[in-house]
C-alpha positions as CSV (number, residue, x, y, z in Angstrom):
1,M,0.2,-0.1,0.4
2,K,1.5,3.6,-0.7
3,L,-0.3,6.8,0.4
4,E,-0.1,9.2,-2.4
5,H,-2.1,12.1,-0.3
6,I,-4.0,13.2,2.5
7,S,-7.2,15.7,2.1
8,K,-8.7,17.7,5.1
9,K,-12.4,17.2,4.7
10,E,-14.4,18.8,8.0
11,Q,-13.0,20.4,11.0
12,G,-15.0,20.2,14.1
13,E,-14.9,21.2,17.6
14,F,-13.1,17.8,18.8
15,I,-12.1,15.9,16.1
16,T,-11.2,16.3,12.2
17,R,-12.3,14.3,9.2
18,Y,-9.5,13.0,6.8
19,D,-9.7,11.0,3.3
20,L,-6.1,9.1,2.8
21,H,-6.0,8.8,-0.7
22,Y,-3.7,5.5,-1.1
23,R,-2.8,3.0,-3.6
24,T,-3.1,-0.9,-3.1
25,E,-0.8,-3.8,-3.6
26,D,-2.0,-4.2,-7.4
27,D,-2.2,-0.5,-8.2
28,Q,-5.9,0.2,-7.6
29,P,-6.5,3.9,-6.0
30,K,-8.7,4.0,-2.7
31,I,-10.0,6.1,-0.1
32,Y,-9.9,5.4,3.6
33,E,-11.8,7.9,6.0
34,I,-10.5,8.8,9.3
35,I,-11.1,10.6,12.0
36,S,-8.5,12.3,14.5
37,R,-7.9,14.6,17.4
38,N,-4.9,16.3,15.1
39,P,-6.3,19.4,13.5
40,D,-3.4,19.4,11.1
41,I,-2.4,16.1,9.6
42,K,-0.2,16.9,6.5
43,D,1.7,13.8,5.8
44,I,1.8,10.0,7.3
45,S,4.4,11.0,9.9
46,D,0.8,13.0,11.4
47,I,-1.2,9.9,11.2
48,N,1.4,8.0,13.5
49,N,0.2,9.6,16.5
50,D,3.2,10.3,18.8
51,K,1.0,11.4,21.8
52,I,-1.6,10.0,23.8
53,D,-4.9,11.9,23.8
54,A,-7.2,9.9,26.5
55,V,-6.7,8.1,29.8
56,V,-8.9,4.9,30.5
57,M,-9.2,4.0,34.4
58,I,-9.5,0.4,35.5
59,M,-10.3,0.3,39.4
60,H,-10.8,-2.2,41.4
61,D,-12.5,-1.6,45.2
62,E,-10.1,-1.7,47.9
63,T,-11.0,-5.6,48.3
64,G,-10.1,-6.3,44.6
65,E,-13.5,-8.0,44.6
66,K,-15.5,-5.4,42.5
67,I,-14.4,-3.3,39.3
68,L,-15.8,0.0,38.7
69,I,-17.7,0.6,35.3
70,D,-19.8,3.4,34.4
71,K,-23.2,3.1,32.5
72,E,-23.2,5.9,30.1
73,F,-25.6,7.0,27.2
74,R,-23.5,7.7,24.4
75,L,-24.6,9.6,21.6
76,A,-23.1,7.5,18.8
77,P,-25.0,4.5,19.5
78,G,-27.7,6.6,20.7
79,A,-27.8,4.0,23.9
80,W,-26.7,3.6,27.3
81,V,-23.3,1.7,27.0
82,Y,-21.1,-0.2,29.4
83,G,-17.5,1.0,29.8
84,F,-14.2,2.3,32.1
85,P,-14.4,6.1,32.8
86,A,-11.9,7.5,30.6
87,G,-11.2,10.9,29.5
88,L,-9.2,13.4,27.4
89,M,-5.8,14.9,28.6
90,E,-5.8,18.5,29.2
91,P,-2.6,20.1,27.8
92,G,0.4,20.0,30.1
93,E,-1.8,17.2,31.9
94,S,0.3,14.0,32.8
95,P,-1.5,10.6,32.5
96,E,-1.7,10.4,36.2
97,E,-3.0,13.7,36.6
98,C,-6.0,13.3,34.2
99,A,-6.7,9.8,35.2
100,R,-7.0,11.3,39.1
101,R,-9.0,14.4,37.7
102,E,-11.3,12.2,35.5
103,L,-12.2,9.8,37.7
104,K,-13.5,12.3,40.5
105,E,-15.1,14.5,37.6
106,E,-17.1,11.2,36.4
107,T,-17.9,9.2,39.7
108,G,-16.7,11.0,42.9
109,L,-14.0,8.6,43.7
110,D,-10.7,9.3,44.7
111,I,-7.9,6.9,43.4
112,T,-5.9,5.3,46.1
113,S,-3.1,3.6,44.1
114,I,-1.8,2.9,41.0
115,D,-0.5,-0.8,40.5
116,D,-0.2,-0.8,36.7
117,W,-0.2,1.5,33.6
118,I,-1.0,-0.7,30.3
119,G,0.6,0.9,27.6
120,E,-0.7,2.8,24.5
121,S,-3.1,1.5,22.7
122,Y,-6.0,2.6,20.0
123,S,-9.2,3.8,20.8
124,A,-11.3,2.9,17.4
125,V,-8.3,1.7,15.2
126,G,-10.4,1.2,12.3
127,F,-11.2,4.7,12.1
128,S,-9.5,7.0,14.1
129,N,-5.4,7.2,15.3
130,E,-6.9,8.3,18.6
131,K,-4.4,6.9,21.3
132,N,-5.1,6.2,25.2
133,V,-3.1,4.9,28.1
134,C,-5.1,2.3,30.9
135,C,-4.4,3.0,34.5
136,V,-4.8,0.2,36.3
137,G,-5.2,0.7,40.4
138,K,-7.6,1.1,43.5
139,A,-10.3,3.8,44.1
140,K,-12.7,4.6,47.2
141,G,-15.6,7.1,48.0
142,E,-19.1,7.9,47.5
143,F,-20.4,7.9,44.3
144,A,-21.0,11.6,42.7
145,K,-23.1,12.7,39.7
146,S,-21.1,13.6,37.0
147,N,-19.5,17.5,36.9
148,S,-20.1,17.7,33.1
149,N,-23.5,18.6,31.6
150,V,-22.8,16.6,28.8
151,E,-22.7,13.6,30.0
152,E,-25.1,11.2,31.7
153,I,-23.0,8.5,34.1
154,V,-24.0,6.0,36.3
155,P,-20.9,4.6,38.2
156,G,-21.4,1.5,39.8
157,W,-19.1,-1.6,41.6
158,Y,-19.9,-4.9,40.1
159,T,-19.0,-8.3,41.2
160,K,-17.5,-10.9,39.2
161,A,-20.8,-12.7,39.2
162,E,-22.7,-9.5,38.3
163,V,-20.4,-8.3,35.2
164,R,-20.6,-11.8,33.8
165,E,-24.4,-11.4,33.5
166,L,-24.0,-7.7,32.1
167,L,-21.7,-9.4,29.3
168,K,-24.7,-11.6,28.3
169,T,-27.1,-8.6,28.0
170,Q,-25.9,-5.2,27.7
171,P,-23.5,-3.3,25.3
172,F,-20.1,-2.5,26.1
173,A,-17.4,-0.5,24.7
174,A,-14.9,-3.2,23.3
175,R,-12.0,-2.8,25.9
176,T,-14.5,-2.8,28.8
177,Q,-15.9,-6.0,27.4
178,A,-12.4,-7.7,26.8
179,Y,-10.9,-7.0,30.0
180,C,-14.2,-7.5,32.0
181,Y,-14.7,-11.0,30.4
182,L,-11.5,-11.9,31.5
183,W,-11.3,-10.4,34.8
184,S,-14.7,-12.2,35.5
185,R,-13.4,-15.4,34.7
186,E,-10.8,-15.5,37.1
């Protein structure tokens, strides 16, 4: 595959849509549509996103017996979807600062320990170059309503048995589904 050029199609407030014009192995012209948080992609080096855009928080309670999952109304599918708390990094913010801020904003909880970081991954590799890292740890506190007027979030602690049942009947964000499936089978 050979990338020929990139054309910017639409600039939004948070994302930009691009067409990637390329040729296949058998020299056929094709166009691939992507979205990016980078409003100024000009060439392949810009597509290879070298920064972290967001942090995902995989939090367990103090006993390790429950996992924190948000039930959030997501506009793209027009439905309530189960997923881990997550949020975009602000300029100059470290991943840890972002994790602590976002968890507090979305759930009211505080991170008590960070046990691990799962390295870079793409949020939606089929159509975006957005990258995130996952913070794995423990949290505690009292749930509070999200402080955002554009997010409808219901956080909850779930046992392994409860997660197994949710996985059978409820829509999940893919990364949350994969992690929860493995965690609930331990």
